[in-house]
C-alpha positions as CSV (number, residue, x, y, z in Angstrom):
1,M,-36.6,37.4,39.6
2,E,-37.0,39.0,43.1
3,N,-36.0,35.9,44.8
4,I,-32.4,35.9,42.6
5,R,-31.9,39.4,43.4
6,E,-32.3,38.8,47.2
7,G,-30.2,35.8,46.8
8,S,-27.4,38.0,44.8
9,R,-27.5,40.5,47.6
10,A,-27.0,38.0,50.3
11,G,-24.3,36.1,48.4
12,S,-22.4,39.5,47.8
13,V,-22.6,40.4,51.6
14,I,-21.2,36.9,52.3
15,T,-18.4,37.3,49.6
16,E,-17.6,40.7,51.0
17,Y,-16.9,39.3,54.7
18,Y,-14.9,36.6,53.1
19,L,-12.9,39.2,51.0
20,Y,-12.4,41.1,54.2
21,I,-10.9,38.0,55.9
22,L,-8.7,37.0,52.9
23,F,-7.4,40.7,52.7
24,V,-6.4,40.7,56.3
25,F,-4.5,37.6,56.3
26,L,-2.7,38.7,53.0
27,I,-1.5,42.0,54.9
28,L,-0.6,39.6,57.9
29,R,1.4,37.4,55.5
30,S,3.1,40.6,54.0
31,I,4.6,41.3,57.5
32,N,8.1,39.5,58.1
33,Y,7.3,39.0,61.8
34,Y,4.5,36.5,60.4
35,S,7.1,34.3,59.0
36,L,8.2,33.4,62.6
37,I,4.8,31.7,63.1
38,P,4.9,28.0,62.2
39,S,4.2,27.6,58.5
40,V,1.4,25.0,59.3
41,F,-0.7,27.8,60.5
42,D,-0.4,29.7,57.2
43,S,-0.9,26.7,55.4
44,I,-4.2,25.7,57.2
45,V,-5.7,29.2,57.1
46,F,-5.2,29.7,53.4
47,A,-6.2,26.2,52.4
48,L,-9.5,27.1,54.3
49,L,-9.8,30.3,52.4
50,A,-9.0,28.6,49.1
51,V,-11.7,26.0,49.8
52,A,-14.4,28.7,50.7
53,G,-13.4,30.9,47.4
54,G,-13.6,27.8,45.5
55,A,-17.1,27.0,46.6
56,M,-18.1,30.4,46.0
57,I,-16.8,30.5,42.4
58,A,-18.6,27.0,41.9
59,W,-22.0,28.3,43.1
60,N,-21.7,31.3,41.0
61,C,-20.7,29.3,37.8
62,L,-23.5,27.2,38.6
63,D,-26.0,30.0,38.2
64,F,-24.1,31.3,35.5
65,L,-24.5,28.0,33.3
66,R,-28.4,28.0,34.5
67,H,-28.7,31.7,33.0
68,K,-29.6,33.0,36.4
69,S,-26.2,34.6,37.5
70,F,-25.8,38.1,38.9
71,V,-22.1,37.9,37.4
72,S,-20.7,37.7,34.0
73,Y,-17.2,36.5,33.3
74,D,-14.4,37.7,31.2
75,W,-13.6,35.1,28.3
76,W,-10.0,36.0,27.9
77,L,-9.7,35.0,31.6
78,I,-11.5,32.1,31.4
79,G,-9.1,31.0,28.3
80,F,-6.2,31.9,30.4
81,L,-7.2,29.6,33.1
82,I,-7.8,26.8,30.6
83,V,-4.3,27.3,29.2
84,M,-2.8,27.2,33.1
85,F,-4.7,23.8,33.4
86,I,-3.6,22.4,30.1
87,S,0.1,23.4,31.0
88,S,0.0,22.0,34.4
89,L,-1.6,18.6,33.1
90,L,1.3,18.6,30.5
91,N,3.9,19.0,33.3
92,R,2.2,16.9,36.0
93,H,5.5,14.7,36.1
94,Y,7.2,17.8,37.7
95,G,4.6,18.7,40.3
96,V,0.9,19.0,40.8
97,S,0.0,20.3,44.1
98,G,1.7,23.7,43.5
99,N,-0.1,24.2,39.9
100,F,-3.5,23.2,41.4
101,K,-3.1,25.8,44.3
102,T,-2.3,28.4,41.8
103,I,-5.0,27.6,39.8
104,V,-7.5,27.8,42.6
105,W,-6.1,31.2,43.5
106,S,-6.3,32.6,40.0
107,A,-9.8,31.8,39.7
108,I,-10.5,33.4,43.2
109,Y,-8.9,36.6,41.7
110,F,-10.4,36.3,38.1
111,F,-14.0,35.2,39.0
112,L,-14.5,36.5,42.4
113,I,-12.6,39.5,42.8
114,Y,-12.3,40.8,39.4
115,A,-15.8,39.5,38.5
116,L,-17.9,41.1,41.2
117,A,-16.1,44.4,40.9
118,A,-16.5,44.4,37.3
119,N,-20.1,43.7,37.6
120,G,-21.0,46.1,40.4
121,R,-21.6,43.5,42.9
122,L,-19.0,45.0,45.8
123,S,-20.8,47.8,47.7
124,N,-19.1,51.3,48.0
125,Y,-18.9,50.3,51.9
126,F,-16.7,47.4,50.8
127,Y,-14.0,49.4,48.9
128,Q,-14.3,52.1,51.7
129,T,-13.5,49.2,54.6
130,V,-10.7,47.5,52.3
131,I,-9.0,51.0,51.8
132,R,-9.3,51.8,55.3
133,I,-7.8,48.4,56.5
134,F,-5.1,48.8,53.7
135,G,-4.3,52.5,55.0
136,W,-4.3,51.9,58.7
137,A,-2.6,48.7,58.8
138,Y,0.5,49.9,56.5
139,F,0.5,53.3,58.4
140,F,1.3,51.0,61.6
141,V,3.8,48.6,59.6
142,S,5.4,52.0,58.1
143,L,5.6,53.5,61.5
144,V,7.1,50.8,63.2
145,S,9.8,50.3,60.1
146,F,10.5,53.9,60.4
147,G,11.2,53.6,64.1
148,M,13.5,50.5,63.4
149,Y,15.4,52.6,60.9
150,L,15.8,55.6,63.4
151,I,17.0,53.3,66.2
152,Q,19.1,51.2,63.6
153,Y,17.3,47.8,64.6
154,S,18.4,45.1,62.7
155,Y,17.6,41.1,62.6
156,L,18.9,38.4,60.3
157,R,18.0,34.8,60.4
158,P,20.1,33.1,57.6
159,G,18.5,30.8,55.3
160,T,17.8,30.2,51.6
161,I,16.0,32.7,49.4
162,E,12.6,31.4,50.6
163,T,13.3,30.7,54.5
164,R,15.8,33.7,55.6
165,I,14.2,36.6,57.4
166,R,15.5,40.1,57.5
167,I,14.1,42.6,59.9
168,G,14.8,46.4,60.4
169,F,17.7,48.5,58.7
170,L,20.1,45.9,56.8
171,E,22.3,46.3,53.8
172,G,21.8,50.1,53.3
173,R,17.8,49.6,52.9
174,L,14.8,49.5,55.3
175,F,13.3,45.9,55.3
176,G,11.7,47.1,58.4
177,A,8.5,45.0,59.1
178,F,7.9,44.2,55.5
179,G,8.4,40.7,54.1
180,D,10.1,42.2,51.1
181,P,11.2,45.9,50.9
182,N,10.2,46.2,47.3
183,F,6.6,45.5,48.1
184,G,7.0,47.9,51.1
185,G,7.8,50.5,48.7
186,M,4.9,49.6,46.5
187,F,2.5,49.8,49.5
188,A,4.1,53.1,50.2
189,L,3.7,54.4,46.6
190,I,-0.2,53.3,46.6
191,L,-0.8,54.8,50.1
192,V,0.7,58.1,48.7
193,I,-1.5,58.3,45.8
194,V,-4.5,57.6,48.1
195,C,-3.4,60.2,50.7
196,I,-3.0,63.0,48.0
197,Y,-6.2,61.9,46.5
198,G,-8.0,62.2,50.0
199,I,-6.5,65.6,50.6
200,V,-7.7,67.0,47.5
201,V,-11.2,65.5,47.5
202,K,-11.4,66.1,51.4
203,S,-12.4,62.2,51.5
204,H,-14.1,61.3,54.9
205,V,-12.5,57.8,54.8
206,F,-9.7,58.9,56.9
207,P,-9.3,61.9,59.0
208,R,-7.3,65.0,57.6
209,W,-4.5,64.5,60.3
210,F,-3.8,60.9,59.1
211,L,-3.7,61.7,55.4
212,F,-1.1,64.3,55.9
213,T,1.0,62.3,58.6
214,N,0.7,59.1,56.4
215,L,1.6,61.2,53.1
216,F,5.0,62.3,54.7
217,L,5.5,58.7,56.6
218,Q,5.2,57.0,53.4
219,T,7.3,59.2,51.3
220,F,10.0,58.6,53.9
221,V,9.5,54.7,53.7
222,L,9.2,54.7,49.9
223,V,13.0,56.1,49.8
224,L,14.1,54.3,52.5
225,T,13.2,50.9,51.2
226,G,15.8,51.4,48.4
227,S,13.1,49.9,46.0
228,R,14.5,51.3,42.6
229,S,11.3,49.9,41.0
230,A,8.7,51.8,43.5
231,I,10.9,55.0,43.4
232,L,11.1,54.8,39.4
233,I,7.4,54.2,39.1
234,G,6.6,56.8,41.4
235,E,8.7,59.6,39.6
236,A,7.5,58.4,36.1
237,L,3.8,58.7,37.6
238,A,4.4,62.0,39.3
239,A,6.1,63.4,36.0
240,V,3.3,62.3,33.8
241,V,0.7,63.7,36.3
242,F,2.7,67.1,35.9
243,V,2.5,67.1,32.1
244,A,-0.9,66.3,32.2
245,L,-1.6,69.5,34.4
246,V,0.5,71.8,32.2
247,A,-1.1,70.3,29.1
248,R,-4.7,71.1,30.5
249,Y,-3.5,74.5,31.7
250,L,-2.3,75.4,28.4
251,A,-5.1,73.7,26.4
252,A,-7.8,76.0,28.7
253,R,-6.1,79.0,27.6
254,G,-6.4,78.1,24.0
255,T,-2.5,77.7,23.1
256,N,-1.9,75.9,19.7
257,L,-0.9,72.3,19.4
258,L,2.9,72.9,18.7
259,V,3.2,75.2,21.9
260,N,1.5,72.7,24.0
261,I,3.9,70.0,23.1
262,V,6.9,72.0,23.7
263,A,5.7,72.8,27.0
264,S,4.8,69.2,27.9
265,V,8.3,68.0,26.9
266,I,9.9,70.8,28.9
267,T,7.7,70.0,31.9
268,L,8.6,66.4,31.5
269,A,12.3,67.1,31.6
270,V,12.1,69.5,34.5
271,S,9.9,67.2,36.5
272,V,12.4,64.4,36.1
273,V,15.2,66.2,37.2
274,A,13.4,67.8,39.9
275,L,12.1,64.4,41.2
276,T,15.6,62.7,41.0
277,F,16.9,65.7,43.2
278,F,14.0,65.5,45.6
279,V,14.9,61.8,46.1
280,A,18.8,62.5,46.4
281,S,18.1,65.3,49.0
282,L,15.4,63.2,50.8
283,K,18.0,60.5,51.2
284,W,20.5,62.8,52.6
285,L,18.4,64.3,55.1
286,L,17.3,60.9,56.2
287,E,20.6,59.8,56.7
288,K,21.3,62.6,59.2
289,L,18.3,61.4,61.4
290,P,19.6,58.0,63.1
291,P,22.7,60.0,65.0
292,L,19.8,62.0,66.7
293,F,18.4,58.8,68.2
294,E,21.9,57.2,69.0
295,F,20.9,56.9,72.8
296,L,18.2,54.2,71.8
297,Q,20.3,52.2,69.5
298,I,20.8,49.4,71.5
299,H,21.2,46.8,68.9
300,R,24.5,48.3,67.5
301,P,27.7,49.9,69.3
302,H,27.4,53.5,69.3
303,G,29.4,55.2,66.4
304,R,30.2,52.0,64.9
305,E,29.4,53.1,61.3
306,V,28.2,55.9,59.6
307,V,24.4,55.5,58.4
308,S,24.2,55.0,54.7
309,L,21.1,54.6,52.2
310,K,23.6,53.3,49.6
311,R,22.9,49.6,48.7
312,A,26.1,47.6,48.5
313,D,24.5,45.3,45.9
314,V,23.6,48.1,43.4
315,A,26.3,50.6,44.2
316,D,29.3,47.8,43.6
317,N,27.7,45.9,41.0
318,S,28.5,46.7,37.5
319,D,25.1,45.0,36.4
320,I,22.6,47.7,36.5
321,S,19.8,45.3,36.5
322,N,21.0,43.5,39.5
323,M,20.9,40.3,37.9
324,R,17.6,40.7,36.2
325,F,18.8,40.7,32.6
326,S,20.5,37.3,33.4
327,I,17.3,35.9,35.0
328,W,15.2,37.0,32.2
329,S,17.5,35.5,29.6
330,S,17.4,32.1,31.4
331,A,13.7,32.2,31.6
332,I,13.5,33.0,27.8
333,E,15.7,30.1,27.0
334,I,13.3,28.0,29.1
335,F,10.5,29.3,27.1
336,K,12.1,28.2,24.0
337,T,12.1,24.8,24.7
338,K,8.5,24.5,25.5
339,W,7.1,27.6,23.6
340,I,3.6,26.3,23.0
341,F,2.1,25.8,26.5
342,G,4.8,26.3,28.6
343,V,6.6,24.7,31.7
344,S,3.6,25.4,33.9
345,P,3.3,28.1,36.7
346,R,4.9,26.2,39.6
347,N,7.3,24.0,37.8
348,M,9.7,26.2,36.3
349,V,12.8,25.5,38.5
350,A,12.2,21.7,38.3
351,Y,12.0,21.7,34.5
352,A,15.0,23.9,34.6
353,K,16.9,21.4,36.7
354,D,15.7,18.5,34.4
355,M,16.2,20.0,30.9
356,L,18.5,22.8,31.4
357,P,20.6,22.0,34.3
358,K,23.3,25.0,33.5
359,S,20.9,27.5,33.4
360,L,20.7,30.3,35.8
361,I,17.3,29.5,37.1
362,A,18.3,25.8,37.6
363,Q,21.2,26.7,39.5
364,Q,20.2,29.5,41.6
365,G,16.1,28.8,41.9
366,F,15.3,32.3,41.1
367,K,12.1,33.6,40.2
368,T,11.9,35.5,36.9
369,H,11.4,39.0,38.5
370,N,8.9,39.8,35.6
371,A,5.4,38.9,35.5
372,W,5.2,39.0,31.9
373,I,8.2,36.8,31.2
374,D,6.8,34.5,33.8
375,V,3.6,34.0,31.9
376,L,5.6,33.5,28.8
377,A,7.7,30.7,30.1
378,S,4.8,29.2,32.3
379,T,1.9,29.0,30.0
380,G,3.8,29.5,26.7
381,L,2.7,31.6,23.6
382,V,-0.7,30.5,23.9
383,G,-1.2,31.6,27.4
384,F,0.7,34.7,26.9
385,V,-1.4,35.7,23.9
386,T,-4.4,35.2,25.8
387,M,-3.4,37.4,28.8
388,I,-2.1,40.1,26.2
389,G,-5.6,40.0,24.6
390,F,-7.0,40.8,28.1
391,S,-4.3,43.5,28.7
392,I,-5.0,45.5,25.3
393,K,-8.9,45.4,26.2
394,S,-8.4,46.6,29.8
395,A,-5.6,49.3,28.3
396,F,-8.1,50.6,25.9
397,M,-11.1,50.7,28.7
398,A,-8.3,52.3,31.2
399,L,-7.2,55.3,28.8
400,R,-10.7,56.0,28.0
401,S,-11.8,56.1,31.5
402,L,-9.3,59.0,32.1
403,Q,-10.7,62.7,32.7
404,F,-8.8,65.7,31.9
405,G,-11.2,68.2,32.8
406,K,-11.4,70.9,35.6
407,K,-11.5,68.0,38.2
408,M,-8.8,66.0,36.8
409,L,-7.3,65.5,40.2
410,S,-10.5,64.9,42.0
411,A,-11.9,62.2,39.4
412,D,-11.9,58.6,41.1
413,S,-11.3,57.0,37.6
414,N,-7.8,58.8,37.5
415,V,-6.7,57.7,40.8
416,Q,-7.5,54.2,39.9
417,F,-5.8,54.5,36.7
418,L,-2.6,55.6,38.8
419,I,-2.9,52.6,41.1
420,V,-3.4,50.1,38.7
421,A,-0.7,51.8,36.3
422,S,1.8,51.7,39.2
423,L,1.1,47.9,39.8
424,I,1.4,47.3,36.0
425,G,5.0,48.7,36.2
426,F,5.7,46.8,39.2
427,T,5.2,43.5,37.1
428,F,8.2,44.3,35.2
429,F,10.3,44.0,37.9
430,V,8.7,41.3,40.5
431,N,6.2,38.6,40.0
432,V,3.0,40.0,41.0
433,I,-0.8,39.9,39.5
434,F,-0.2,36.6,37.9
435,F,0.1,33.5,39.8
436,T,0.5,35.2,43.1
437,N,-1.6,35.6,45.9
438,D,-0.9,38.6,47.9
439,V,-1.9,42.2,48.8
440,C,-0.4,43.8,45.3
441,S,-2.6,41.2,43.4
442,F,-5.9,41.7,45.6
443,I,-5.7,45.6,44.9
444,F,-5.1,45.2,41.1
445,W,-7.9,43.0,40.5
446,M,-10.3,44.6,42.8
447,V,-9.3,48.2,41.3
448,L,-9.4,47.3,37.8
449,G,-12.9,45.4,37.9
450,N,-14.2,48.6,39.6
451,M,-12.8,50.8,36.8
452,Y,-14.4,48.5,34.2
453,F,-17.8,48.6,36.0
454,Q,-17.4,52.4,36.4
455,F,-16.5,52.8,32.7
456,R,-19.5,50.7,31.6
457,Q,-21.8,53.1,33.7
458,R,-20.4,56.1,32.0
459,Q,-21.0,54.9,28.7
460,S,-24.4,53.6,29.5
461,A,-25.2,57.3,30.8
462,L,-23.7,58.9,27.4
463,S,-25.7,56.4,25.3
């Protein structure tokens, strides 16, 4: 047994270094300038990372079958991966390679990142290093992006939805150095949560000056990206935190339940109004900054236009969902034609062009912009029910992990809950977590796994 434990520690260290490399390249991939590098470089790097990750999973699975493994796996996720394989097999005539890559990367997230975190096989140093990489990387990316906004820098390389590149401030929103401003908004929101937590607990992971500076910077970037989903999620989480603080304060004073409920409802209403006013006021203030740097604005004629954070695609659009409702409807239409095992994760557009050529997804090649509808259409009812089972189990665990005592703001389980909740909210507007290989997915599965491990530790201590 001693040899197995030594092997486990050695294997974990190797895996941690592998995950560092993967995380760094995911961050690089999230920066739009990275797209200017020949795509063959990205393909080679991630192919090597996929092979390495697959080899680690194979080795761990072999140990698991021999009952010598230091990692146990979630049967819901195993079932979901099996459904992905069956769906890909049934739809192989529409494409194979894309689904194969998706299955491999899903296995890496399920059986490497989540499984190791959930089994406590990732060190505290690993988590600190990942958050340092994340914090410093997006501090500099956001700083550069904010500078682009101040000097009104913009660059556009036309192309399709997949190939076009937008850098700087365009269309009333800050793309900056982010590959997608919606992701930029989410990175900013997560860092706002991390910085506030670091300030409250006086964390030594980042210097104090960094926490305060980054808090303001990420708040500015969150608003400038114009990501309605990230801003809405941030406002919702802030309102919930305010309500929880008021409810805990009143409960500590011994107020009755009715008073507590009324006060919570009032707090929620006031918070929503105050946060909406704060965002609007911050937009107004940020619009006043670029004229102060007009002498540096070499990429546009001086005084050519008034700086505005009003998105034309939203302000001049009667569709409040910005086509999302239509896209979701089209995806549901696809699901109805193949509802048991779906059309497979990477063949939705090909299937739609073949079977539903007049549908919106077939004609425009849109993604579903909703991870749950994507799961439903891609893996059918079987895959959807499987993932809902995992989600319900995880939701009960996460809710039971919440702490409402005096140290509510400093409890690490609470800040992890906020990060996971923000990313779950993001899945309703953007395709993340499932079938994706990006920074958001990495953080989600890592944090969720660590939450599960800490929850089991607390339960064991109580028993």
